[in-house]
C-alpha positions as CSV (number, residue, x, y, z in Angstrom):
1,M,70.9,239.4,215.1
2,E,73.6,237.8,211.6
3,P,73.1,240.4,209.2
4,R,71.2,238.6,206.6
5,R,68.5,236.9,209.0
6,R,67.9,240.7,209.7
7,E,68.2,241.9,206.4
8,R,65.3,238.9,205.2
9,R,63.3,239.9,208.5
10,V,63.3,244.2,208.1
11,I,63.0,243.6,204.0
12,A,59.8,241.5,205.1
13,V,58.5,244.4,206.7
14,A,58.8,246.8,204.5
15,G,57.9,245.3,201.7
16,A,54.9,243.8,203.9
17,A,52.8,247.3,202.0
18,A,51.3,245.2,199.6
19,L,49.4,243.3,202.6
20,V,48.5,246.5,204.1
21,A,47.7,248.0,201.1
22,V,44.8,245.9,200.9
23,G,43.5,247.8,204.4
24,L,45.3,250.8,203.1
25,N,43.6,250.9,199.9
26,I,40.0,251.6,201.1
27,A,41.7,255.2,202.5
28,F,43.8,255.7,200.1
29,S,42.5,254.7,196.4
30,V,38.2,254.5,196.7
31,V,37.8,252.9,194.0
32,A,34.0,252.6,193.5
33,A,33.5,249.0,195.4
34,H,30.9,247.5,192.8
35,R,32.4,248.0,190.0
36,R,35.9,246.1,191.1
37,R,33.3,243.2,192.6
38,K,32.5,242.6,188.5
39,R,35.7,242.0,187.8
40,R,37.9,239.5,188.3
41,E,40.6,240.6,191.6
42,L,44.4,240.2,190.4
43,P,46.7,238.3,193.5
44,G,49.7,240.3,194.6
45,F,48.3,242.9,192.3
46,T,47.5,246.0,194.9
47,A,47.5,248.9,192.1
48,Q,44.2,250.3,190.3
49,V,43.9,251.0,186.8
50,N,40.5,252.5,185.8
51,L,39.8,255.5,188.1
52,S,37.6,257.8,187.9
53,A,38.4,262.5,187.8
54,A,37.4,262.7,191.1
55,E,39.1,259.3,192.3
56,I,42.3,260.4,190.9
57,K,42.1,263.8,192.8
58,K,41.6,262.2,196.3
59,L,43.9,259.6,195.7
60,A,46.7,261.6,195.3
61,D,45.5,263.8,198.2
62,H,46.1,261.2,200.2
63,I,49.4,259.6,198.6
64,I,50.9,263.0,199.5
65,A,49.1,263.0,203.1
66,K,50.5,259.4,204.0
67,A,54.0,260.6,203.2
68,K,53.8,263.5,205.1
69,E,53.1,261.9,207.9
70,T,55.7,258.8,207.0
71,Y,58.3,261.5,206.9
72,D,57.3,263.4,209.9
73,S,57.4,259.8,211.8
74,V,61.0,259.9,210.7
75,A,61.8,263.3,210.9
76,A,60.6,262.7,215.2
77,V,63.1,260.1,215.7
78,P,65.8,261.2,218.6
79,L,69.3,261.1,217.0
80,D,70.5,258.6,219.9
81,K,67.8,256.3,219.1
82,V,67.9,255.9,215.4
83,S,67.5,251.7,214.3
84,F,67.1,250.1,211.1
85,E,63.2,249.3,211.7
86,N,62.9,253.4,213.2
87,V,64.7,254.7,210.2
88,V,65.0,253.2,206.7
89,V,61.6,250.3,206.9
90,P,59.2,252.9,206.8
91,L,60.6,254.7,204.5
92,A,61.2,251.2,202.3
93,E,57.2,250.7,203.4
94,L,56.2,253.5,201.8
95,D,58.0,253.4,198.9
96,A,56.8,249.8,198.3
97,L,53.0,250.8,199.2
98,Q,52.9,254.2,197.2
99,F,54.3,253.5,193.8
100,P,51.4,251.4,192.1
101,L,49.3,254.1,193.8
102,V,51.2,257.1,192.3
103,Q,51.0,255.0,188.7
104,A,47.4,255.2,189.0
105,C,47.0,258.6,189.4
106,V,49.5,258.8,186.4
107,L,48.6,256.7,183.9
108,P,45.5,257.4,182.6
109,R,47.1,260.6,181.8
110,M,48.4,258.5,178.9
111,V,45.8,255.8,178.2
112,S,42.1,257.3,179.6
113,P,39.4,257.5,177.1
114,S,38.0,260.2,178.9
115,E,39.8,263.8,178.3
116,D,38.7,264.7,181.9
117,V,40.1,261.8,183.5
118,R,43.2,262.6,181.4
119,K,43.5,266.3,182.2
120,A,42.9,265.3,186.3
121,S,45.7,262.7,186.0
122,A,48.1,265.0,184.0
123,D,46.6,268.1,187.4
124,A,47.7,265.1,189.8
125,E,51.3,264.0,188.0
126,K,52.4,267.9,188.6
127,R,51.0,267.7,192.4
128,L,52.8,264.8,193.3
129,D,56.0,265.6,191.1
130,S,56.4,269.2,193.3
131,H,55.3,266.8,196.8
132,F,58.4,264.6,196.0
133,V,61.1,267.3,194.9
134,L,60.1,269.1,198.4
135,R,60.0,265.7,200.1
136,R,64.0,264.6,198.9
137,Q,64.7,268.4,200.5
138,R,63.4,267.7,204.3
139,E,67.0,268.3,205.7
140,D,65.4,267.3,209.1
141,V,64.5,263.5,207.8
142,Y,67.9,263.6,206.2
143,R,69.5,263.6,209.6
144,V,67.8,261.0,211.2
145,I,69.0,258.8,207.7
146,K,72.2,260.0,207.6
147,E,72.8,259.5,211.5
148,F,71.6,255.6,210.6
149,A,74.5,255.5,208.0
150,E,76.8,256.8,209.5
151,K,77.0,254.1,212.6
152,G,77.8,251.8,210.3
153,E,75.6,249.0,211.1
154,R,76.1,245.4,209.6
155,I,72.2,245.0,208.2
156,G,73.0,243.3,205.0
157,P,74.0,244.1,201.2
158,E,70.6,244.8,199.4
159,A,69.2,247.0,202.7
160,T,72.9,248.3,202.8
161,R,72.5,249.4,199.1
162,F,69.4,250.8,200.5
163,L,70.7,253.2,202.4
164,E,73.3,254.2,200.4
165,C,70.5,255.8,197.9
166,L,68.7,257.4,200.6
167,V,71.6,259.2,201.4
168,K,72.7,260.3,198.2
169,E,69.3,261.2,196.6
170,F,68.8,263.5,199.3
171,E,72.2,265.1,198.8
172,R,72.0,265.3,194.9
173,D,69.2,267.2,196.2
174,G,70.8,269.5,198.1
175,V,69.8,269.0,201.3
176,K,74.0,269.4,202.6
177,L,73.8,272.7,201.7
178,S,72.9,276.7,203.7
179,Q,69.8,277.8,203.4
180,S,71.1,281.1,200.8
181,K,73.5,278.5,198.5
182,R,69.8,276.2,198.3
183,K,67.9,279.4,197.3
184,E,71.1,279.7,194.7
185,M,71.0,276.0,193.6
186,E,66.7,276.8,193.1
187,K,67.6,280.0,190.9
188,L,70.5,277.9,189.0
189,K,67.2,275.5,188.0
190,S,64.3,277.7,187.3
191,H,66.9,279.5,184.9
192,I,68.3,276.3,183.6
193,D,64.4,275.1,182.9
194,E,64.1,278.9,180.8
195,L,66.9,278.7,178.7
196,N,65.7,274.6,178.0
197,L,62.6,275.3,177.4
198,R,63.7,278.3,174.8
199,Y,65.7,276.5,173.0
200,L,63.0,273.9,172.4
201,Q,61.2,276.8,171.2
202,N,63.6,278.6,169.1
203,L,63.1,275.0,167.3
204,S,59.6,274.0,167.0
205,D,58.8,277.9,166.2
206,F,61.6,278.4,163.3
207,T,60.0,278.7,159.8
208,K,61.8,279.9,157.5
209,F,61.8,277.6,153.7
210,L,63.8,277.7,150.4
211,L,62.0,277.8,147.4
212,L,63.1,275.6,144.6
213,S,61.5,274.3,141.3
214,E,61.2,270.6,140.3
215,D,64.0,270.5,138.5
216,E,66.4,271.3,141.8
217,L,64.3,268.8,143.6
218,A,65.2,265.8,140.7
219,G,64.8,262.6,142.4
220,M,61.7,263.6,145.0
221,P,59.2,260.5,145.1
222,F,56.0,262.2,143.7
223,E,54.1,262.0,147.3
224,F,56.4,264.2,148.7
225,L,55.9,267.0,145.4
226,K,52.3,266.6,146.0
227,D,52.3,268.1,149.3
228,L,54.3,270.9,149.1
229,E,53.1,274.5,148.5
230,K,53.9,276.3,145.6
231,A,55.0,279.6,145.3
232,D,56.2,281.8,142.0
233,G,56.6,278.3,139.9
234,K,58.6,277.0,142.7
235,V,58.0,275.0,145.8
236,K,58.1,276.3,149.3
237,V,60.0,273.2,151.2
238,P,59.8,274.1,155.3
239,L,62.9,273.6,157.2
240,T,61.7,270.2,159.2
241,S,63.8,267.4,159.9
242,Y,59.9,265.9,158.3
243,H,61.2,267.6,155.1
244,A,65.1,268.1,155.1
245,T,65.3,264.2,155.8
246,P,63.9,262.9,152.5
247,I,65.7,265.3,150.5
248,L,69.1,264.4,151.7
249,E,67.9,261.2,151.8
250,H,66.2,261.1,147.7
251,C,67.7,264.1,146.0
252,K,70.0,263.8,143.1
253,V,71.4,267.0,142.8
254,G,73.8,267.9,145.0
255,S,73.6,271.6,145.3
256,T,70.3,271.0,146.5
257,R,71.2,268.9,149.4
258,K,74.0,271.0,150.6
259,Q,71.7,274.3,149.8
260,I,69.0,272.1,152.0
261,A,72.1,270.6,154.5
262,V,73.7,273.9,155.2
263,A,70.3,275.4,155.4
264,Y,68.9,273.6,158.4
265,G,72.0,272.9,160.2
266,Q,72.2,276.4,161.2
267,K,68.2,276.4,162.3
268,S,68.3,278.7,165.1
269,G,71.6,278.9,164.8
270,K,73.3,281.5,166.7
271,D,70.2,282.1,169.2
272,N,70.2,278.1,170.3
273,L,74.1,278.4,170.3
274,G,73.9,281.3,173.0
275,I,71.5,279.7,175.2
276,L,73.7,276.9,175.3
277,E,76.6,278.2,176.3
278,N,74.6,279.6,179.0
279,L,73.0,276.7,179.9
280,V,76.6,274.9,180.5
281,Q,77.7,277.6,182.8
282,L,74.6,277.3,184.9
283,R,74.8,273.4,185.0
284,H,78.8,273.3,185.7
285,K,77.7,276.2,188.9
286,F,74.6,273.8,189.7
287,A,77.3,271.0,189.9
288,R,80.2,272.8,191.7
289,L,77.4,273.8,194.2
290,L,77.4,270.3,195.2
291,G,80.3,269.6,194.9
292,Y,81.6,268.2,191.4
293,A,84.3,269.3,189.6
294,N,82.1,269.5,186.5
295,Y,78.6,268.8,185.6
296,A,79.6,266.0,183.2
297,D,80.6,264.3,186.9
298,F,77.6,265.1,188.9
299,A,75.2,263.7,185.4
300,V,77.4,260.5,185.0
301,E,77.6,259.6,188.8
302,P,74.4,258.0,188.8
303,R,75.2,255.5,185.7
304,M,77.0,252.8,184.6
305,P,80.4,254.6,184.1
306,K,80.4,256.8,188.0
307,K,83.2,259.2,185.8
308,S,82.8,261.5,182.6
309,R,86.6,260.9,182.0
310,K,85.6,256.6,182.0
311,V,82.9,257.9,179.4
312,L,85.1,260.4,177.2
313,E,88.0,257.6,176.9
314,F,84.6,255.0,175.7
315,L,83.9,257.1,173.2
316,E,87.5,258.0,171.9
317,E,89.1,254.5,172.3
318,M,85.4,253.6,170.0
319,S,86.3,256.1,167.6
320,E,89.6,255.0,166.8
321,Q,88.2,251.2,166.8
322,L,85.8,252.0,164.0
323,D,88.0,254.1,161.9
324,D,89.1,251.1,159.9
325,V,85.6,249.6,159.3
326,A,84.1,253.6,158.5
327,N,87.3,254.6,156.3
328,R,85.9,251.8,154.0
329,E,82.7,252.3,154.1
330,L,83.3,256.5,152.8
331,S,85.4,254.7,150.1
332,V,82.5,253.2,148.7
333,L,80.5,256.3,149.0
334,K,82.8,258.2,146.8
335,D,83.0,255.8,144.3
336,L,79.2,256.5,143.7
337,K,79.2,259.9,144.4
338,M,82.1,259.7,141.7
339,K,80.5,257.8,139.1
340,E,77.0,259.8,139.3
341,E,78.4,263.4,139.9
342,G,82.0,263.1,138.3
343,D,85.1,264.6,140.7
344,A,83.3,266.1,143.5
345,Q,84.2,266.8,147.3
346,F,82.6,264.8,149.4
347,G,80.5,266.2,152.2
348,M,78.1,265.4,154.7
349,E,75.8,266.5,152.7
350,D,76.4,263.5,150.6
351,L,76.4,260.6,153.5
352,L,72.3,260.1,153.5
353,Y,72.2,259.9,149.8
354,Y,75.0,257.8,148.8
355,I,73.7,255.2,151.9
356,K,70.4,255.5,150.3
357,R,72.1,254.2,146.9
358,A,74.4,251.9,148.1
359,E,71.1,250.2,149.5
360,E,69.8,249.4,146.3
361,F,72.2,247.9,145.2
362,K,73.6,246.1,148.1
363,V,70.2,245.0,149.6
364,D,67.5,243.0,147.5
365,I,64.4,243.8,149.9
366,D,61.3,246.0,149.5
367,I,60.1,247.7,152.8
368,G,56.6,248.2,151.7
369,E,56.6,244.5,150.7
370,I,57.8,243.1,153.8
371,K,55.4,245.3,156.4
372,K,52.6,242.8,154.0
373,Y,54.2,239.6,156.3
374,F,53.8,241.8,159.2
375,P,49.9,241.5,160.6
376,V,49.8,242.8,164.1
377,S,48.3,240.3,165.4
378,L,50.6,237.8,164.7
379,V,53.7,240.1,164.7
380,I,52.2,239.9,169.0
381,S,51.6,236.3,169.2
382,G,54.6,235.1,168.2
383,M,56.7,238.1,169.9
384,L,54.6,236.4,173.2
385,K,55.8,232.8,172.6
386,M,59.3,233.5,171.4
387,F,60.4,235.2,174.8
388,Q,57.8,232.2,176.3
389,D,60.0,229.9,175.1
390,L,63.3,231.5,175.4
391,F,63.0,232.6,179.1
392,A,61.0,229.7,180.6
393,L,57.5,231.5,181.6
394,R,53.9,231.0,180.3
395,F,51.4,234.0,179.5
396,D,47.7,233.2,180.6
397,E,45.3,235.7,179.6
398,I,42.7,237.0,181.7
399,K,39.5,237.8,180.1
400,D,38.0,239.3,183.2
401,A,40.1,241.5,184.6
402,E,40.0,245.4,184.6
403,V,41.0,247.6,181.9
404,W,40.7,250.9,181.2
405,H,39.4,250.0,177.6
406,D,38.0,247.2,176.1
407,T,41.1,246.8,173.6
408,V,43.2,246.3,176.4
409,R,44.5,242.7,177.3
410,V,45.9,241.3,180.6
411,F,48.3,238.8,181.0
412,S,49.5,236.6,183.7
413,V,53.0,235.4,183.9
414,W,54.0,232.1,185.8
415,D,57.6,230.9,185.9
416,A,56.8,227.5,183.3
417,S,59.2,225.4,185.7
418,S,57.9,225.8,189.2
419,S,54.4,227.8,188.1
420,D,54.8,230.2,190.4
421,L,53.6,233.6,189.7
422,L,55.7,236.1,188.7
423,G,53.3,238.8,187.5
424,Y,51.2,240.6,185.0
425,F,51.5,242.9,181.7
426,F,48.8,244.5,180.3
427,L,48.8,245.0,176.6
428,D,47.6,248.8,175.4
429,V,48.6,248.9,171.2
430,F,45.4,249.3,169.5
431,A,45.5,253.2,168.1
432,R,42.7,255.2,169.4
433,E,42.3,259.4,170.0
434,G,43.7,261.0,172.8
435,K,45.9,257.8,173.8
436,Y,49.4,258.6,174.1
437,A,51.2,258.5,170.3
438,H,54.1,256.6,171.5
439,T,55.3,253.0,171.5
440,C,56.8,252.6,175.3
441,V,56.6,250.6,179.1
442,V,54.2,252.5,182.3
443,T,55.2,250.1,185.0
444,L,52.6,249.9,187.5
445,Q,53.8,247.9,190.5
446,N,57.2,246.4,191.5
447,G,58.2,243.5,193.0
448,C,58.6,243.2,196.7
449,L,59.4,240.5,199.1
450,C,56.3,240.3,202.0
451,S,56.1,239.9,205.6
452,N,54.4,236.2,204.8
453,G,57.5,235.1,202.8
454,T,55.4,236.1,199.7
455,R,56.2,238.1,197.1
456,K,53.9,241.6,195.7
457,V,54.2,240.7,192.1
458,P,56.0,243.1,189.4
459,A,53.2,244.3,186.6
460,A,53.5,246.6,183.0
461,V,51.7,248.3,179.7
462,L,52.9,248.3,176.9
463,L,51.7,250.9,175.2
464,S,51.7,251.3,171.3
465,Q,49.9,253.0,168.4
466,C,49.1,250.3,165.7
467,P,46.5,250.2,163.4
468,K,43.3,248.5,164.1
469,E,41.3,245.4,162.7
470,F,39.9,247.0,159.1
471,D,36.5,244.3,157.7
472,G,38.1,241.8,160.5
473,N,41.6,241.5,158.6
474,S,44.6,242.1,160.7
475,A,46.3,245.9,160.2
476,L,49.8,245.5,158.7
477,L,53.1,247.5,160.8
478,R,56.4,248.5,159.4
479,F,59.3,246.3,160.2
480,P,60.7,249.0,162.2
481,E,57.2,249.1,164.4
482,V,57.8,245.1,164.8
483,V,61.1,246.3,166.4
484,R,60.4,248.7,168.6
485,I,57.4,246.9,170.4
486,F,59.5,243.9,170.3
487,H,62.4,246.5,171.9
488,E,59.8,247.9,174.5
489,F,58.0,243.9,175.2
490,S,61.4,243.1,176.3
491,H,61.3,246.1,179.5
492,V,57.9,244.3,179.8
493,V,59.8,240.7,180.6
494,H,63.0,242.7,182.1
495,H,60.2,244.2,184.9
496,I,58.5,241.2,185.3
497,S,62.2,239.1,186.3
498,N,62.4,241.2,189.2
499,R,63.3,238.7,192.0
500,A,65.1,242.3,194.0
501,S,63.6,242.5,197.9
502,F,63.2,246.6,198.1
503,S,60.6,248.2,195.4
504,R,62.9,250.9,194.9
505,F,65.1,248.5,193.3
506,S,62.6,247.0,190.8
507,S,64.6,246.5,187.6
508,L,63.4,249.2,185.1
509,R,64.6,251.9,188.8
510,L,68.0,251.0,187.7
511,E,71.2,252.6,187.0
512,G,70.4,254.9,183.3
513,D,72.5,252.9,180.9
514,F,71.7,249.5,182.1
515,A,67.3,249.9,181.5
516,E,68.8,249.5,177.8
517,I,70.7,246.5,177.4
518,P,68.6,243.7,177.8
519,S,65.8,245.3,175.5
520,L,69.1,246.3,172.9
521,L,70.4,242.3,173.0
522,L,66.4,241.4,172.4
523,E,66.6,243.5,168.7
524,N,69.1,241.1,167.8
525,W,66.1,238.1,167.6
526,C,64.2,240.6,165.1
527,Y,67.0,239.9,162.9
528,E,67.7,236.6,162.8
529,S,65.0,233.9,160.5
530,I,64.3,231.6,163.5
531,S,62.5,233.9,165.5
532,L,61.2,236.6,162.4
533,K,59.7,233.1,161.4
534,M,57.6,233.0,164.4
535,M,56.5,236.7,164.1
536,S,55.5,236.7,160.4
537,G,53.0,235.1,157.9
538,F,51.7,236.6,155.0
539,H,48.4,238.3,155.2
540,Q,46.3,236.6,152.7
541,D,48.2,233.2,153.9
542,I,49.8,233.4,157.2
543,T,51.2,229.8,156.9
544,K,53.8,231.5,154.5
545,S,56.1,233.3,157.6
546,I,58.9,235.2,155.8
547,T,61.5,233.8,153.5
548,S,65.2,233.3,154.8
549,D,66.7,235.3,151.9
550,A,64.2,238.3,153.2
551,C,65.4,238.1,156.8
552,Q,69.4,238.1,155.9
553,S,67.8,241.5,153.7
554,L,66.4,243.0,156.7
555,K,70.6,241.9,159.0
556,R,72.3,243.8,156.2
557,R,70.1,246.5,155.7
558,R,70.7,247.7,159.2
559,D,74.3,247.0,159.6
560,L,75.2,248.7,156.6
561,F,77.4,251.6,156.4
562,A,77.2,251.1,160.7
563,G,80.7,252.2,161.1
564,L,79.8,255.7,159.3
565,K,76.1,256.5,161.0
566,M,78.1,255.0,164.4
567,K,80.9,257.6,163.5
568,Q,78.5,260.6,163.7
569,E,77.0,259.7,167.2
570,I,80.2,259.8,168.9
571,L,80.8,262.7,167.5
572,L,77.8,265.1,168.5
573,C,78.5,262.8,172.3
574,L,81.7,263.9,172.3
575,V,80.7,267.5,171.9
576,D,78.3,266.8,175.0
577,Q,80.6,265.0,177.1
578,I,83.5,267.7,176.6
579,I,81.0,270.7,177.6
580,H,79.9,269.4,180.1
581,S,83.0,267.8,181.7
582,S,85.5,271.3,180.7
583,E,84.7,275.1,181.4
584,N,84.6,278.0,178.9
585,V,84.8,275.9,175.7
586,D,84.6,277.1,172.8
587,I,81.7,274.8,171.2
588,D,81.8,275.8,167.7
589,A,85.5,276.1,167.8
590,L,85.1,272.4,169.3
591,I,83.4,271.0,166.4
592,K,84.7,272.5,163.9
593,E,88.0,270.7,165.4
594,L,86.7,267.0,166.4
595,H,84.4,267.2,162.8
596,P,87.3,265.7,160.4
597,K,89.1,264.0,163.4
598,V,86.2,262.0,163.7
599,M,84.3,262.2,160.4
600,L,88.0,261.2,158.4
601,G,88.3,264.4,157.0
602,I,84.8,265.1,156.0
603,P,84.8,268.7,156.7
604,L,82.0,270.7,158.4
605,L,79.8,272.4,156.2
606,E,80.1,275.4,156.5
607,G,78.3,278.4,159.1
608,T,76.2,275.5,160.0
609,S,75.9,274.6,164.1
610,P,74.5,271.3,164.9
611,A,74.9,272.4,168.4
612,S,72.1,274.6,167.9
613,C,70.0,272.1,166.7
614,F,70.3,268.6,168.6
615,P,67.7,268.7,171.5
616,R,69.6,266.0,173.4
617,I,72.2,267.7,173.9
618,A,70.5,271.1,175.4
619,I,67.3,268.8,177.5
620,G,67.1,265.4,178.9
621,Y,70.2,263.7,177.9
622,D,72.7,266.5,178.7
623,A,75.7,265.1,179.1
624,V,74.5,261.7,179.4
625,C,74.1,261.7,175.6
626,Y,77.0,258.8,175.4
627,S,74.2,256.2,177.4
628,Y,72.9,254.5,173.8
629,I,75.9,254.0,172.7
630,W,77.8,252.2,175.5
631,S,74.6,250.2,175.9
632,E,74.7,249.0,172.0
633,V,78.2,248.0,173.3
634,F,76.9,245.9,176.4
635,A,74.4,244.2,174.2
636,A,76.4,243.3,171.6
637,D,78.7,241.5,173.7
638,L,76.5,239.6,175.9
639,F,74.6,238.7,172.2
640,V,78.2,237.6,170.8
641,S,79.2,235.7,173.5
642,K,75.6,234.1,175.2
643,F,73.2,233.8,172.7
644,K,74.4,233.9,168.9
645,D,74.7,230.7,168.4
646,D,71.7,229.4,170.0
647,L,69.0,231.4,169.9
648,L,66.2,229.5,171.5
649,N,68.4,228.1,173.9
650,Q,65.7,227.8,176.8
651,H,69.2,227.2,179.4
652,A,70.9,230.1,178.1
653,G,67.3,232.3,177.7
654,L,67.1,231.4,182.2
655,R,70.3,231.9,183.2
656,F,70.0,235.0,181.6
657,R,66.8,235.6,183.1
658,N,67.8,234.9,186.6
659,K,71.5,236.0,186.4
660,V,71.0,239.4,184.6
661,L,67.2,240.3,185.0
662,A,66.2,239.4,187.8
663,P,68.7,241.1,190.7
664,G,67.3,244.5,189.0
665,G,69.0,247.2,190.8
666,S,69.9,246.0,193.6
667,R,73.4,245.0,192.9
668,D,76.1,247.5,190.9
669,S,75.1,246.9,187.0
670,L,78.5,246.7,186.1
671,D,79.0,243.8,188.4
672,I,76.4,241.8,187.8
673,I,77.0,241.5,184.1
674,S,81.0,241.0,184.3
675,D,79.5,238.2,186.4
676,Y,77.2,236.8,184.5
677,L,80.2,237.0,181.7
678,G,83.0,235.7,183.8
679,R,85.0,239.3,182.6
680,E,84.7,242.9,181.9
681,P,82.6,243.9,179.5
682,S,84.3,244.4,175.4
683,L,84.2,246.7,172.6
684,Q,85.6,243.7,170.5
685,P,81.9,242.1,169.8
686,F,80.4,245.5,168.9
687,I,83.4,246.4,166.4
688,Q,84.1,243.0,164.8
689,S,80.2,242.7,164.2
690,K,80.2,246.4,162.3
691,T,83.3,245.4,161.2
692,R,82.3,241.6,159.7
693,N,78.2,243.0,158.1
694,S,78.8,246.6,157.5
695,L,79.5,246.2,154.0
């Protein structure tokens, strides 16, 4: 049988979970039948969204039991009998079937109005996480998968990629190691986790403050000062980012800004610096156990650059390319300081303050007034219309679908030309007690191909904490909240647009750096008049949209001093990448050396240690802090090359949907973007945009 035909047939079997799930859900989900009957069924959607605490526990039990049964079955296949059908298909089918069931267990932790349900969901998530860790360490299953992979059977490109992902995931979890080395790896993981927590705990437990007079705080708003505790005729200023950042932005007294910047930069200094140094050494040991030269190569391998060396080259080139624009920006700030404070050296403590001062001169906009043009309901409806128009989609609201709260709205998504059902999304955007506090997207179901040629459709939830309506009037959103919701809804559209055949390649399960590129690209629409007017209207007369001048001011505000701001990010990313790709680096000495080179001669504040109060470098983004900058650069190239001259060009939007969003993770992300652009992505559109718009 031809590889392509065979792949289609086998993938269809793998995707048949959508059909099998209808029967298995009776055993798996135990959702009360009478409750389901009252609500409309959503074709192609098998996740449950309103489980009780008992149902969540039972569902988690079934997920674990079914997974063990499947893994045991694969492990039992004789090595001389391995085939795609008895090794890879069952694992692909399990992934397609169980993903929406797992999400049904873990979503309630973030959204349920019931404390008991939230607790049951959190408990289920812990159990499932532990189960997944053990599952990825099963040497007997890996041996069978590896045996089939080494046969080199032609199975088609997407199936081959799925097989490669399976093998790599097992190997990165240490399945090839001896028992003694696995124990060593587990000890390293445990020690790393312990140090991560200590680093964060040191930051959260830091309770020092400065006593400052009101004269020393000249320029600070009354609203800031009135909430500070008084002591000995002065006010106590806690050294938290919540208090330090406003002072660095607004205080007119240079010595106060320096005092705050130094004290804040010394937070948990020696303790956390020591912890970070230990963490780096432990991570290198961990990576070397798995056969990597250093931890950065391990962390970067599954991402777009593949190698740490490429990340370093990227950051160094970015820094160099930004030198000219950043120098011009710094010259403006130094001139402002000269006029306000006389002939004094410009330091890091001055950066935020004089950027704010320059914004007052160069941007004629009142952010408080702008808020009046963004009622929640209008932002949501305008955003939905814009995405429909750009990507040739149709959103239909479903009034009687099962939901977890009466403020949640459900929409089906259709291709506007073919009328094919593409998926569903849930909007849960209003604040309530017990709900997850940040704006984000949660996937409920991945798309995949079913055995009868139909698709199991993707579904996602947009969560936010918008204020509720009051007296029939829609609440207002600050502009950064508008951008944040727009960014996250872009992830929803990315997910819904997925056309990969395997659930494993559904569009938000991507190489790490690629996931943010479409959303950062689409953020540009939040700064252009044609799209901003679609999402705005004066709260007392919604027929009056935001003015074109205000739109231009918002864009100028975004781009002002972009070079210097990016330089600060690059500095920390370079530190992150260097310490995780080199052995025995003196972190303090490295920062002292890099700081004036990257920051155009501005020295590091004496006695401060940025690495001691930069949690991303310690946990969560270790060795991958570069990722957001990487994504911004790629997004800028896509915007300038394909959309800038015609923002609502549906032909361009549809092509982007089909060529970039639809493949999900089924192909290499860099190849997807390069094929779409017709060339390798470039730094230049990003650099040119910052050079042109910054001042």
